[in-house]
N, C-alpha and C positions, 0 to 999 in steps of 0.2 A: 504494500499499499504506500502510496506517495502522495504527500500534501505540499502544495507550493503556495506561497503567498505572493502576489504581484501588486505593484502599485496600482491605485485606481485614480481615474480622472476626477477632478474636482467635481462635487455634488453627484457623483456616480453611486455613493453609498457603498454598503458592504454586499458583496454578491458571491454566493457559492456556485461552483462550476463542477457538475459531474462530468469528468473528462473520459470516462470508460464506456459511453454510449456511442453509437455510430456518429451522431452529431452531438456535440457537447451540449448539456442541458444547464442553463442558468436558473438559479433559485435565489432570488433576492432575500436577504436576511430581514424580513418583514413578518409581522404577526399573521398576515393573511395566508402565509405559506406554511404555518405550523400545522402539522398533521398528527402529532401526538405529544403529550406531556407526561406519559407514564415512565416514571423513574429518570427520565432525561428529556430534553427538547429535541424534537425531530422536525425538520422541514422537508417539503417535497412539492414536486411538480409532476403529475402523472405517475409513472413508474420510477421516477428518479427521486430519491430521498437521500438526506444526510442527517445522521443521528448524532447525538451528544455533541451539539454545537456550543453548548452554554459556556464551557471553559475558555475556548478560544474567543468567543464573543465577548465574555467577561474580561479577558486580557485587552481586547481592542477597545472596549468602552472605558476600562479603567485607565488606559494609556491615551485616551482621547483620539483614537485613530478613527477617522470618519469614512475614508474612501479606500477600498481595497478589493481585489479579486482572489478568491480562495479556490484553488483547483484541488480536487480530490478524486481519486480513481477507485472509490469504493463507497459503500453506504454509511460509513461511520468514521468520525474523526479519531486520531490516535488518542488513547487515554492518557498517555504520558505518565506522570506520577499520580494522577488523580486530582491535580490542582491546575491553576493557570501559570504557576511560576516558571516552568519551562518554556512556555509560550512567551512569556514577558522577557525572559533572558534572551531568547533567539531573536525576538523582534527588536529588541534594543540593540542586539549585535548586528543586525542587518541594517539599521538606521531608520529613523523617523524623520520626515521632512515637513516643513510648514508650507502650505500651498498659499497661493496669492488671494484666493477668494475668501471673503468674510465667513467666518464659521456661524451657522445658524444654530439656534437652540429652541427647544419647546419649553416655554415658561408657563408654570402653573399659576393661574389667577385665582381659582377657588378650589376648595377641598373636594376631592373625589374619593369615595370609600366603597369598598366591597365587603359584605359581611357574610359569613357562613358559620353559624353555631358559634363555637369558641375560637374560630379562626377569623382573622380580619387583615385587610390590608388597605392602606390609604395613602394618598399624596396631597400635600397642601402647599401653599406658597412659601418660598424660601428664597434667600439671596443667592444660594448655590445648590449643589447636590448634597443632600444629607440623608443618612439612613439610621433608622432605629429598628433593631430586629430583635425578636425573642423567640426562642423555640422551648418546648416543654415535652420531654419524652419520659415515659415511666420506665427509666433505666438508671441504675445507680451511677453509671459512668457519664450521664448527660444531665438528667433531670432539667431544671430550668436554667437557660443561659440567655443573657441579654448583652447587647452591644449598641453603643451610640457612636456614630461616625459622622463628622461634619467639620468643615467641607471634606468630601471624599476626593481628595486631589490625586492625581496620578502617583506622586511620591507615597502618599498614605495608602493607596491601594496596593501598590507593590510591596510596601513594608508590612502591612497589617492584614492583607486579605488574600493576596495572590497565591500564597503557598498553602492555604487551607485545603485539605484533601476531602474528597468525597468519602461518605461513609455508608456502612450497611450492616445488617445484623446476620450473624451466622444462621440463625434459624430460617432466614428468608432465601438463603443462596439457591437451594434447589428449585424453589418456586420461581425465582428469577430466571434460572437456566431454563426451566421448562417453558417460560413465556419468551424466551429468545433475548433476555437481557443479560448484561453483565458477563458475557461469556469469556471476556478477557480480564475479568476481575481477579485480583490477587492481593496478597499483603503488600506487594510493591507498589500498588496504585490505589488501594482503598483502606480506610480505617474500618477494620472489622471488629464487631463486638460480639461476644457470646452473651449468656444471660446475666453476666455479672460485671464484665470488665472488657477493656480493649485487649485484643490478642496480639496485635502487632509487636514484635519484639522491641522496636524503638519507641513504642508509646506514641503520645501526641506532640505536635509541634507547639501548640498552645493548650492550656487547660480548657479553654472555650473554642476549640478549633471547629466544633460542630456548628455553631452559630456563625462563625467567620465564614465557613464554607457557604452556608445559606446566603450570605451577603454576595459572595461571589456568583452564585446561581442567578441571584436577583439582577446584578449588573449585566449578566449575559442575556437575560430574558428582556430587560429594559432596552437592550440594543435593538430589539425587534421593533421598537417605536419608529426606527429610522432617523432619529435625531437625538442628540443628547438632551437630557431633561434638567431643568432647573427647578427643583422642588424638594420638599422634605417627604421621604417614604417612611411609613411606619408599618411594621409587619408583625402580627401575632400568630405563631404556628404556621408559617407559610410553606410554600414549596412552588415547583414549577406551575402547577395548575392555578394557584391563586395569583402568581406573578402574571401570568397571561390573562387572568380575568381582570387585573388592574389594567394592563396594556389595552385591553379591549374596552374597558370602561373609559380610559382617557381618549381613545380614538373615537368613542361614541358620544363624547361630550365636548365638541369643539368650541363651545362658548366658555369653557372652563380654563382655556389656555390660549396663548398666543405664540407665534413664531418670530423671533427677532435675532438680530446680530448679537454675537458674544464678543468678549474681550479676547481677541485673538483670531487666529484663521485655521482653516481646516488642515488636517494632517493626512499623510499617506506613508505607507512603508515602502522601503526600498525593494527588497526582495528576499524571500526566505523559502528554502525548500527542505523538506523533511521526508526521507525514504527509508527503506529498510536498512540501508547502510548509514543513515544519519548524515547524508550529504548536505552540505550548505552551500549556497550561491549568493 
């Protein structure tokens, strides 16, 4: 499997390209292309799909990269170490360039909220991008974790969020495999928990790595708005499905936001390629 990131023209946005079809299939990174949020976010057009896009999208969103073409010759992105940190490292190594056109942002003007029992997600006006996230699992290694981040700048994203790994429960592994998910999952790319503890020999990168990873997923899912957002997001017991419900609610409420210029310009990536032999260009 090979993944290659190419610079994108100004205002072209983030576009995935399945290169292994007779004619390459372009799949814009937009909420309208979401075909599944079960365990991960999957985009698709017709028979062409791209799964587990949230970690790469989270890296792009966190680093403020707006325009890029992502070629992949298979139906799923490489899981790397289960976080966005390897993508961040390789993107920075390839180089990030400022484009001439003014960067546009989606600015929240009034609160938008989605409620579902004890789960909720909302966004309200703020001077920058801020996140307040809480998770609550009936597991002794997680329980309730909360984090407040604002403003979530590229530096803070890279330092505090990008290396947080995906996690899963040992009791669910076989059910996931039977459903076609997490077939590449291992202790090398997933924080795995049994009924009492984390089983990875190296333990956690942060004591609250679980809620930090949820923030990473949120950044990747918000990228599907197509524009960086200026607003404060608050999440209680969220996940991909709730994130996408907020994205849909924002897009369905155009009188609650405006689009305007930001302080700065759009950014693009130079070029980065990852294949089975980890070649870079």
